[in-house]
Biotite code that builds the C-alpha atoms (Angstrom):
import biotite.structure as struc

atoms = struc.array([
    struc.Atom([220.178, 259.047, -31.468], chain_id="A", res_id=1, res_name="MET", atom_name="CA", element="C"),
    struc.Atom([218.165, 259.117, -34.640], chain_id="A", res_id=2, res_name="SER", atom_name="CA", element="C"),
    struc.Atom([220.253, 258.570, -37.753], chain_id="A", res_id=3, res_name="GLN", atom_name="CA", element="C"),
    struc.Atom([218.192, 261.279, -39.463], chain_id="A", res_id=4, res_name="TYR", atom_name="CA", element="C"),
    struc.Atom([219.487, 264.032, -37.159], chain_id="A", res_id=5, res_name="GLN", atom_name="CA", element="C"),
    struc.Atom([222.225, 266.368, -38.444], chain_id="A", res_id=6, res_name="PRO", atom_name="CA", element="C"),
    struc.Atom([225.684, 265.189, -37.286], chain_id="A", res_id=7, res_name="PRO", atom_name="CA", element="C"),
    struc.Atom([226.338, 268.403, -35.324], chain_id="A", res_id=8, res_name="GLY", atom_name="CA", element="C"),
    struc.Atom([223.094, 268.015, -33.409], chain_id="A", res_id=9, res_name="LYS", atom_name="CA", element="C"),
    struc.Atom([223.918, 264.385, -32.580], chain_id="A", res_id=10, res_name="ILE", atom_name="CA", element="C"),
    struc.Atom([227.370, 265.447, -31.319], chain_id="A", res_id=11, res_name="LYS", atom_name="CA", element="C"),
    struc.Atom([225.776, 268.049, -29.051], chain_id="A", res_id=12, res_name="ILE", atom_name="CA", element="C"),
    struc.Atom([223.196, 265.622, -27.631], chain_id="A", res_id=13, res_name="LEU", atom_name="CA", element="C"),
    struc.Atom([225.890, 262.977, -27.056], chain_id="A", res_id=14, res_name="ASP", atom_name="CA", element="C"),
    struc.Atom([228.141, 265.539, -25.383], chain_id="A", res_id=15, res_name="ALA", atom_name="CA", element="C"),
    struc.Atom([225.423, 266.589, -22.953], chain_id="A", res_id=16, res_name="LEU", atom_name="CA", element="C"),
    struc.Atom([224.734, 262.949, -22.152], chain_id="A", res_id=17, res_name="SER", atom_name="CA", element="C"),
    struc.Atom([228.425, 262.329, -21.375], chain_id="A", res_id=18, res_name="ARG", atom_name="CA", element="C"),
    struc.Atom([228.681, 265.469, -19.239], chain_id="A", res_id=19, res_name="LEU", atom_name="CA", element="C"),
    struc.Atom([225.598, 264.486, -17.245], chain_id="A", res_id=20, res_name="LEU", atom_name="CA", element="C"),
    struc.Atom([227.384, 261.270, -16.271], chain_id="A", res_id=21, res_name="GLU", atom_name="CA", element="C"),
    struc.Atom([229.866, 263.455, -14.365], chain_id="A", res_id=22, res_name="GLN", atom_name="CA", element="C"),
    struc.Atom([227.810, 266.341, -12.973], chain_id="A", res_id=23, res_name="LYS", atom_name="CA", element="C"),
    struc.Atom([224.272, 267.622, -12.601], chain_id="A", res_id=24, res_name="ASN", atom_name="CA", element="C"),
    struc.Atom([222.574, 269.711, -15.253], chain_id="A", res_id=25, res_name="PHE", atom_name="CA", element="C"),
    struc.Atom([222.904, 273.060, -13.473], chain_id="A", res_id=26, res_name="ASN", atom_name="CA", element="C"),
    struc.Atom([226.693, 272.637, -13.313], chain_id="A", res_id=27, res_name="ALA", atom_name="CA", element="C"),
    struc.Atom([226.966, 272.098, -17.093], chain_id="A", res_id=28, res_name="VAL", atom_name="CA", element="C"),
    struc.Atom([227.379, 275.182, -19.291], chain_id="A", res_id=29, res_name="THR", atom_name="CA", element="C"),
    struc.Atom([226.831, 275.537, -23.011], chain_id="A", res_id=30, res_name="THR", atom_name="CA", element="C"),
    struc.Atom([230.596, 276.207, -23.287], chain_id="A", res_id=31, res_name="ALA", atom_name="CA", element="C"),
    struc.Atom([231.223, 272.812, -21.615], chain_id="A", res_id=32, res_name="ASN", atom_name="CA", element="C"),
    struc.Atom([228.828, 271.140, -24.041], chain_id="A", res_id=33, res_name="ILE", atom_name="CA", element="C"),
    struc.Atom([230.416, 272.784, -27.096], chain_id="A", res_id=34, res_name="ALA", atom_name="CA", element="C"),
    struc.Atom([233.916, 271.822, -25.937], chain_id="A", res_id=35, res_name="ARG", atom_name="CA", element="C"),
    struc.Atom([232.866, 268.222, -25.263], chain_id="A", res_id=36, res_name="GLU", atom_name="CA", element="C"),
    struc.Atom([231.108, 267.999, -28.640], chain_id="A", res_id=37, res_name="ALA", atom_name="CA", element="C"),
    struc.Atom([233.966, 269.621, -30.545], chain_id="A", res_id=38, res_name="GLY", atom_name="CA", element="C"),
    struc.Atom([231.656, 272.290, -31.998], chain_id="A", res_id=39, res_name="VAL", atom_name="CA", element="C"),
    struc.Atom([231.204, 276.025, -31.597], chain_id="A", res_id=40, res_name="THR", atom_name="CA", element="C"),
    struc.Atom([228.851, 277.280, -28.908], chain_id="A", res_id=41, res_name="GLU", atom_name="CA", element="C"),
    struc.Atom([226.847, 279.013, -31.648], chain_id="A", res_id=42, res_name="GLY", atom_name="CA", element="C"),
    struc.Atom([225.979, 275.650, -33.205], chain_id="A", res_id=43, res_name="LEU", atom_name="CA", element="C"),
    struc.Atom([224.110, 274.722, -30.025], chain_id="A", res_id=44, res_name="ILE", atom_name="CA", element="C"),
    struc.Atom([221.794, 277.677, -30.597], chain_id="A", res_id=45, res_name="TYR", atom_name="CA", element="C"),
    struc.Atom([221.270, 276.691, -34.210], chain_id="A", res_id=46, res_name="LYS", atom_name="CA", element="C"),
    struc.Atom([219.494, 273.537, -33.024], chain_id="A", res_id=47, res_name="TYR", atom_name="CA", element="C"),
    struc.Atom([218.231, 274.462, -29.542], chain_id="A", res_id=48, res_name="PHE", atom_name="CA", element="C"),
    struc.Atom([216.602, 277.551, -28.009], chain_id="A", res_id=49, res_name="ARG", atom_name="CA", element="C"),
    struc.Atom([218.583, 277.171, -24.802], chain_id="A", res_id=50, res_name="ASP", atom_name="CA", element="C"),
    struc.Atom([220.195, 274.621, -22.526], chain_id="A", res_id=51, res_name="LYS", atom_name="CA", element="C"),
    struc.Atom([216.834, 273.360, -21.212], chain_id="A", res_id=52, res_name="LYS", atom_name="CA", element="C"),
    struc.Atom([215.572, 272.803, -24.738], chain_id="A", res_id=53, res_name="ASP", atom_name="CA", element="C"),
    struc.Atom([218.670, 270.672, -25.330], chain_id="A", res_id=54, res_name="LEU", atom_name="CA", element="C"),
    struc.Atom([217.947, 268.711, -22.146], chain_id="A", res_id=55, res_name="LEU", atom_name="CA", element="C"),
    struc.Atom([214.334, 268.114, -23.200], chain_id="A", res_id=56, res_name="PHE", atom_name="CA", element="C"),
    struc.Atom([215.492, 266.923, -26.631], chain_id="A", res_id=57, res_name="GLU", atom_name="CA", element="C"),
    struc.Atom([217.924, 264.467, -25.023], chain_id="A", res_id=58, res_name="LEU", atom_name="CA", element="C"),
    struc.Atom([215.165, 263.173, -22.762], chain_id="A", res_id=59, res_name="LEU", atom_name="CA", element="C"),
    struc.Atom([212.762, 262.913, -25.710], chain_id="A", res_id=60, res_name="GLY", atom_name="CA", element="C"),
    struc.Atom([215.269, 260.828, -27.690], chain_id="A", res_id=61, res_name="GLU", atom_name="CA", element="C"),
    struc.Atom([215.669, 258.457, -24.737], chain_id="A", res_id=62, res_name="ASN", atom_name="CA", element="C"),
    struc.Atom([211.907, 258.209, -24.251], chain_id="A", res_id=63, res_name="LEU", atom_name="CA", element="C"),
    struc.Atom([211.429, 257.351, -27.937], chain_id="A", res_id=64, res_name="THR", atom_name="CA", element="C"),
    struc.Atom([213.964, 254.521, -27.673], chain_id="A", res_id=65, res_name="ILE", atom_name="CA", element="C"),
    struc.Atom([212.383, 253.304, -24.434], chain_id="A", res_id=66, res_name="PHE", atom_name="CA", element="C"),
    struc.Atom([208.860, 253.380, -25.909], chain_id="A", res_id=67, res_name="HIS", atom_name="CA", element="C"),
    struc.Atom([209.945, 251.219, -28.862], chain_id="A", res_id=68, res_name="ARG", atom_name="CA", element="C"),
    struc.Atom([211.653, 248.719, -26.553], chain_id="A", res_id=69, res_name="LEU", atom_name="CA", element="C"),
    struc.Atom([208.681, 248.595, -24.185], chain_id="A", res_id=70, res_name="LEU", atom_name="CA", element="C"),
    struc.Atom([206.153, 248.135, -27.005], chain_id="A", res_id=71, res_name="THR", atom_name="CA", element="C"),
    struc.Atom([208.165, 245.278, -28.544], chain_id="A", res_id=72, res_name="ALA", atom_name="CA", element="C"),
    struc.Atom([208.370, 243.458, -25.200], chain_id="A", res_id=73, res_name="LYS", atom_name="CA", element="C"),
    struc.Atom([204.720, 244.003, -24.291], chain_id="A", res_id=74, res_name="ILE", atom_name="CA", element="C"),
    struc.Atom([203.431, 242.824, -27.663], chain_id="A", res_id=75, res_name="MET", atom_name="CA", element="C"),
    struc.Atom([204.971, 239.397, -26.990], chain_id="A", res_id=76, res_name="LYS", atom_name="CA", element="C"),
    struc.Atom([202.730, 238.899, -23.940], chain_id="A", res_id=77, res_name="LYS", atom_name="CA", element="C"),
    struc.Atom([199.164, 237.592, -23.930], chain_id="A", res_id=78, res_name="GLU", atom_name="CA", element="C"),
    struc.Atom([197.507, 238.637, -20.683], chain_id="A", res_id=79, res_name="THR", atom_name="CA", element="C"),
    struc.Atom([197.055, 242.073, -19.181], chain_id="A", res_id=80, res_name="THR", atom_name="CA", element="C"),
    struc.Atom([198.910, 241.154, -15.998], chain_id="A", res_id=81, res_name="VAL", atom_name="CA", element="C"),
    struc.Atom([201.854, 239.789, -18.022], chain_id="A", res_id=82, res_name="GLU", atom_name="CA", element="C"),
    struc.Atom([201.968, 243.039, -20.003], chain_id="A", res_id=83, res_name="LYS", atom_name="CA", element="C"),
    struc.Atom([201.858, 245.188, -16.883], chain_id="A", res_id=84, res_name="LEU", atom_name="CA", element="C"),
    struc.Atom([204.567, 243.087, -15.225], chain_id="A", res_id=85, res_name="LYS", atom_name="CA", element="C"),
    struc.Atom([206.753, 243.581, -18.317], chain_id="A", res_id=86, res_name="ILE", atom_name="CA", element="C"),
    struc.Atom([206.119, 247.336, -18.065], chain_id="A", res_id=87, res_name="PHE", atom_name="CA", element="C"),
    struc.Atom([207.353, 247.325, -14.467], chain_id="A", res_id=88, res_name="ILE", atom_name="CA", element="C"),
    struc.Atom([210.406, 245.151, -15.143], chain_id="A", res_id=89, res_name="LEU", atom_name="CA", element="C"),
    struc.Atom([211.416, 246.962, -18.347], chain_id="A", res_id=90, res_name="THR", atom_name="CA", element="C"),
    struc.Atom([211.069, 250.379, -16.721], chain_id="A", res_id=91, res_name="THR", atom_name="CA", element="C"),
    struc.Atom([213.109, 249.430, -13.666], chain_id="A", res_id=92, res_name="ILE", atom_name="CA", element="C"),
    struc.Atom([215.821, 247.955, -15.880], chain_id="A", res_id=93, res_name="ARG", atom_name="CA", element="C"),
    struc.Atom([215.857, 251.051, -18.090], chain_id="A", res_id=94, res_name="ALA", atom_name="CA", element="C"),
    struc.Atom([216.135, 253.390, -15.086], chain_id="A", res_id=95, res_name="TYR", atom_name="CA", element="C"),
    struc.Atom([219.024, 251.417, -13.630], chain_id="A", res_id=96, res_name="LEU", atom_name="CA", element="C"),
    struc.Atom([220.835, 250.842, -16.918], chain_id="A", res_id=97, res_name="LYS", atom_name="CA", element="C"),
    struc.Atom([220.702, 254.456, -18.087], chain_id="A", res_id=98, res_name="ASN", atom_name="CA", element="C"),
    struc.Atom([221.258, 256.556, -14.970], chain_id="A", res_id=99, res_name="ARG", atom_name="CA", element="C"),
    struc.Atom([221.647, 259.790, -16.953], chain_id="A", res_id=100, res_name="VAL", atom_name="CA", element="C"),
    struc.Atom([218.193, 259.303, -18.510], chain_id="A", res_id=101, res_name="PHE", atom_name="CA", element="C"),
    struc.Atom([216.781, 258.460, -15.076], chain_id="A", res_id=102, res_name="SER", atom_name="CA", element="C"),
    struc.Atom([218.269, 261.505, -13.368], chain_id="A", res_id=103, res_name="ARG", atom_name="CA", element="C"),
    struc.Atom([216.989, 263.774, -16.136], chain_id="A", res_id=104, res_name="ILE", atom_name="CA", element="C"),
    struc.Atom([213.474, 262.361, -15.933], chain_id="A", res_id=105, res_name="LEU", atom_name="CA", element="C"),
    struc.Atom([213.154, 261.944, -12.173], chain_id="A", res_id=106, res_name="LEU", atom_name="CA", element="C"),
    struc.Atom([215.256, 264.830, -10.857], chain_id="A", res_id=107, res_name="LEU", atom_name="CA", element="C"),
    struc.Atom([216.086, 267.475, -13.440], chain_id="A", res_id=108, res_name="GLU", atom_name="CA", element="C"),
    struc.Atom([212.983, 268.321, -15.479], chain_id="A", res_id=109, res_name="VAL", atom_name="CA", element="C"),
    struc.Atom([209.959, 267.993, -13.240], chain_id="A", res_id=110, res_name="ARG", atom_name="CA", element="C"),
    struc.Atom([210.593, 271.248, -11.423], chain_id="A", res_id=111, res_name="ASN", atom_name="CA", element="C"),
    struc.Atom([210.536, 273.127, -14.727], chain_id="A", res_id=112, res_name="SER", atom_name="CA", element="C"),
    struc.Atom([207.184, 274.393, -16.056], chain_id="A", res_id=113, res_name="PRO", atom_name="CA", element="C"),
    struc.Atom([208.689, 274.339, -19.574], chain_id="A", res_id=114, res_name="GLU", atom_name="CA", element="C"),
    struc.Atom([209.051, 270.561, -19.363], chain_id="A", res_id=115, res_name="TYR", atom_name="CA", element="C"),
    struc.Atom([205.272, 270.145, -19.220], chain_id="A", res_id=116, res_name="PHE", atom_name="CA", element="C"),
    struc.Atom([205.001, 271.991, -22.542], chain_id="A", res_id=117, res_name="GLN", atom_name="CA", element="C"),
    struc.Atom([207.845, 270.049, -24.179], chain_id="A", res_id=118, res_name="SER", atom_name="CA", element="C"),
    struc.Atom([207.913, 267.248, -26.714], chain_id="A", res_id=119, res_name="ASN", atom_name="CA", element="C"),
    struc.Atom([209.623, 265.076, -24.078], chain_id="A", res_id=120, res_name="ALA", atom_name="CA", element="C"),
    struc.Atom([206.612, 265.392, -21.778], chain_id="A", res_id=121, res_name="HIS", atom_name="CA", element="C"),
    struc.Atom([204.297, 264.569, -24.687], chain_id="A", res_id=122, res_name="ALA", atom_name="CA", element="C"),
    struc.Atom([206.349, 261.403, -25.297], chain_id="A", res_id=123, res_name="LYS", atom_name="CA", element="C"),
    struc.Atom([206.079, 260.459, -21.625], chain_id="A", res_id=124, res_name="MET", atom_name="CA", element="C"),
    struc.Atom([202.322, 260.955, -21.768], chain_id="A", res_id=125, res_name="MET", atom_name="CA", element="C"),
    struc.Atom([202.210, 258.742, -24.860], chain_id="A", res_id=126, res_name="SER", atom_name="CA", element="C"),
    struc.Atom([203.913, 255.944, -22.915], chain_id="A", res_id=127, res_name="ILE", atom_name="CA", element="C"),
    struc.Atom([201.516, 256.371, -20.006], chain_id="A", res_id=128, res_name="GLU", atom_name="CA", element="C"),
    struc.Atom([198.542, 256.380, -22.403], chain_id="A", res_id=129, res_name="SER", atom_name="CA", element="C"),
    struc.Atom([199.808, 253.131, -23.939], chain_id="A", res_id=130, res_name="PHE", atom_name="CA", element="C"),
    struc.Atom([199.922, 251.491, -20.490], chain_id="A", res_id=131, res_name="ILE", atom_name="CA", element="C"),
    struc.Atom([196.582, 253.009, -19.503], chain_id="A", res_id=132, res_name="HIS", atom_name="CA", element="C"),
    struc.Atom([194.992, 251.484, -22.605], chain_id="A", res_id=133, res_name="GLU", atom_name="CA", element="C"),
    struc.Atom([196.336, 248.066, -21.575], chain_id="A", res_id=134, res_name="ILE", atom_name="CA", element="C"),
    struc.Atom([194.694, 248.522, -18.166], chain_id="A", res_id=135, res_name="ILE", atom_name="CA", element="C"),
    struc.Atom([191.364, 249.597, -19.707], chain_id="A", res_id=136, res_name="ILE", atom_name="CA", element="C"),
    struc.Atom([191.394, 246.633, -22.109], chain_id="A", res_id=137, res_name="ASN", atom_name="CA", element="C"),
    struc.Atom([192.239, 244.257, -19.259], chain_id="A", res_id=138, res_name="GLY", atom_name="CA", element="C"),
    struc.Atom([189.285, 245.541, -17.263], chain_id="A", res_id=139, res_name="MET", atom_name="CA", element="C"),
    struc.Atom([186.968, 245.173, -20.275], chain_id="A", res_id=140, res_name="ALA", atom_name="CA", element="C"),
    struc.Atom([188.108, 241.550, -20.782], chain_id="A", res_id=141, res_name="ARG", atom_name="CA", element="C"),
    struc.Atom([187.633, 240.721, -17.103], chain_id="A", res_id=142, res_name="GLY", atom_name="CA", element="C"),
    struc.Atom([191.366, 240.194, -16.496], chain_id="A", res_id=143, res_name="GLU", atom_name="CA", element="C"),
    struc.Atom([191.414, 243.004, -13.925], chain_id="A", res_id=144, res_name="LEU", atom_name="CA", element="C"),
    struc.Atom([188.811, 244.081, -11.396], chain_id="A", res_id=145, res_name="LYS", atom_name="CA", element="C"),
    struc.Atom([186.304, 246.374, -13.038], chain_id="A", res_id=146, res_name="LYS", atom_name="CA", element="C"),
    struc.Atom([185.797, 248.559, -9.966], chain_id="A", res_id=147, res_name="ASN", atom_name="CA", element="C"),
    struc.Atom([189.346, 249.924, -9.795], chain_id="A", res_id=148, res_name="ILE", atom_name="CA", element="C"),
    struc.Atom([190.278, 253.404, -10.998], chain_id="A", res_id=149, res_name="ASP", atom_name="CA", element="C"),
    struc.Atom([192.494, 252.808, -14.032], chain_id="A", res_id=150, res_name="SER", atom_name="CA", element="C"),
    struc.Atom([194.287, 256.156, -13.672], chain_id="A", res_id=151, res_name="HIS", atom_name="CA", element="C"),
    struc.Atom([195.097, 255.494, -10.024], chain_id="A", res_id=152, res_name="VAL", atom_name="CA", element="C"),
    struc.Atom([196.438, 252.029, -10.867], chain_id="A", res_id=153, res_name="LEU", atom_name="CA", element="C"),
    struc.Atom([198.717, 253.561, -13.503], chain_id="A", res_id=154, res_name="LEU", atom_name="CA", element="C"),
    struc.Atom([199.986, 256.183, -11.029], chain_id="A", res_id=155, res_name="LYS", atom_name="CA", element="C"),
    struc.Atom([200.541, 253.525, -8.360], chain_id="A", res_id=156, res_name="VAL", atom_name="CA", element="C"),
    struc.Atom([202.673, 251.486, -10.772], chain_id="A", res_id=157, res_name="MET", atom_name="CA", element="C"),
    struc.Atom([204.667, 254.493, -11.996], chain_id="A", res_id=158, res_name="VAL", atom_name="CA", element="C"),
    struc.Atom([205.150, 255.783, -8.450], chain_id="A", res_id=159, res_name="GLY", atom_name="CA", element="C"),
    struc.Atom([206.255, 252.389, -7.144], chain_id="A", res_id=160, res_name="ALA", atom_name="CA", element="C"),
    struc.Atom([208.788, 252.039, -9.962], chain_id="A", res_id=161, res_name="ILE", atom_name="CA", element="C"),
    struc.Atom([210.206, 255.519, -9.471], chain_id="A", res_id=162, res_name="GLU", atom_name="CA", element="C"),
    struc.Atom([210.485, 255.288, -5.701], chain_id="A", res_id=163, res_name="HIS", atom_name="CA", element="C"),
    struc.Atom([212.014, 251.810, -5.860], chain_id="A", res_id=164, res_name="ALA", atom_name="CA", element="C"),
    struc.Atom([214.766, 253.182, -8.129], chain_id="A", res_id=165, res_name="CYS", atom_name="CA", element="C"),
    struc.Atom([215.247, 256.687, -6.733], chain_id="A", res_id=166, res_name="LEU", atom_name="CA", element="C"),
    struc.Atom([217.865, 255.992, -4.039], chain_id="A", res_id=167, res_name="ASP", atom_name="CA", element="C"),
    struc.Atom([219.851, 253.830, -6.450], chain_id="A", res_id=168, res_name="ALA", atom_name="CA", element="C"),
    struc.Atom([219.776, 256.602, -9.050], chain_id="A", res_id=169, res_name="ILE", atom_name="CA", element="C"),
    struc.Atom([220.679, 259.429, -6.646], chain_id="A", res_id=170, res_name="ILE", atom_name="CA", element="C"),
    struc.Atom([223.404, 257.541, -4.774], chain_id="A", res_id=171, res_name="PHE", atom_name="CA", element="C"),
    struc.Atom([224.577, 255.393, -7.701], chain_id="A", res_id=172, res_name="ASN", atom_name="CA", element="C"),
    struc.Atom([223.719, 252.154, -5.906], chain_id="A", res_id=173, res_name="GLN", atom_name="CA", element="C"),
    struc.Atom([222.918, 248.745, -7.296], chain_id="A", res_id=174, res_name="ASP", atom_name="CA", element="C"),
    struc.Atom([219.628, 247.027, -6.560], chain_id="A", res_id=175, res_name="ILE", atom_name="CA", element="C"),
    struc.Atom([218.338, 243.576, -7.350], chain_id="A", res_id=176, res_name="ASN", atom_name="CA", element="C"),
    struc.Atom([216.044, 244.331, -10.292], chain_id="A", res_id=177, res_name="THR", atom_name="CA", element="C"),
    struc.Atom([214.252, 240.985, -10.173], chain_id="A", res_id=178, res_name="SER", atom_name="CA", element="C"),
    struc.Atom([213.636, 241.154, -6.428], chain_id="A", res_id=179, res_name="ALA", atom_name="CA", element="C"),
    struc.Atom([212.303, 244.719, -6.572], chain_id="A", res_id=180, res_name="VAL", atom_name="CA", element="C"),
    struc.Atom([210.092, 243.839, -9.550], chain_id="A", res_id=181, res_name="THR", atom_name="CA", element="C"),
    struc.Atom([208.729, 240.767, -7.734], chain_id="A", res_id=182, res_name="ASP", atom_name="CA", element="C"),
    struc.Atom([207.917, 242.837, -4.624], chain_id="A", res_id=183, res_name="LEU", atom_name="CA", element="C"),
    struc.Atom([206.082, 245.478, -6.639], chain_id="A", res_id=184, res_name="ILE", atom_name="CA", element="C"),
    struc.Atom([204.245, 242.802, -8.634], chain_id="A", res_id=185, res_name="ASN", atom_name="CA", element="C"),
    struc.Atom([203.148, 240.989, -5.473], chain_id="A", res_id=186, res_name="ASP", atom_name="CA", element="C"),
    struc.Atom([201.826, 244.162, -3.886], chain_id="A", res_id=187, res_name="ILE", atom_name="CA", element="C"),
    struc.Atom([200.000, 245.389, -6.970], chain_id="A", res_id=188, res_name="ILE", atom_name="CA", element="C"),
    struc.Atom([198.726, 242.298, -8.751], chain_id="A", res_id=189, res_name="PHE", atom_name="CA", element="C"),
    struc.Atom([197.498, 240.262, -5.828], chain_id="A", res_id=190, res_name="LYS", atom_name="CA", element="C"),
    struc.Atom([195.145, 243.140, -5.185], chain_id="A", res_id=191, res_name="GLY", atom_name="CA", element="C"),
    struc.Atom([193.799, 243.584, -8.730], chain_id="A", res_id=192, res_name="ILE", atom_name="CA", element="C"),
    struc.Atom([193.554, 240.119, -10.201], chain_id="A", res_id=193, res_name="GLU", atom_name="CA", element="C"),
    struc.Atom([189.920, 238.949, -10.077], chain_id="A", res_id=194, res_name="PRO", atom_name="CA", element="C"),
])
């Protein structure tokens, strides 16, 4: 969590994160969160409109951390394909390492219209825009086929990553990150490299 957040707010966000390791979001109450955080229930409403707002804030914090990590790793790579492969690998690793974050993003928020108006969704779109720009630049430099639809390629990558991880996230299974990444890379990049 950001060091610039008020301590009470950080406690609340951390408490929700811990509770989501044990049960799904709908089973968690604001009373549970307050008890876990060691704060009054009223303090939750000082910082958040409701329980969903708290969930979106937690997701947004995780997406900010992920975006920084992803950017740092991608900037070390030279070619477009290397950058896109790092995107796939880093995302799969992040989903499997932080199952709470993954469940929130893949299972909890997407059925909520409020999510699509939230700061968390804006952060997710910022990540996707960053990757889309890499694709566009790669096409312009001739590193990728110019006749592909850049938006479709982005959605194919995101969809492949999410579906490769979904069973592991839902059923708390382990998967071979390198093997899954290699399979996705083979399917995608052998078809788009010129």
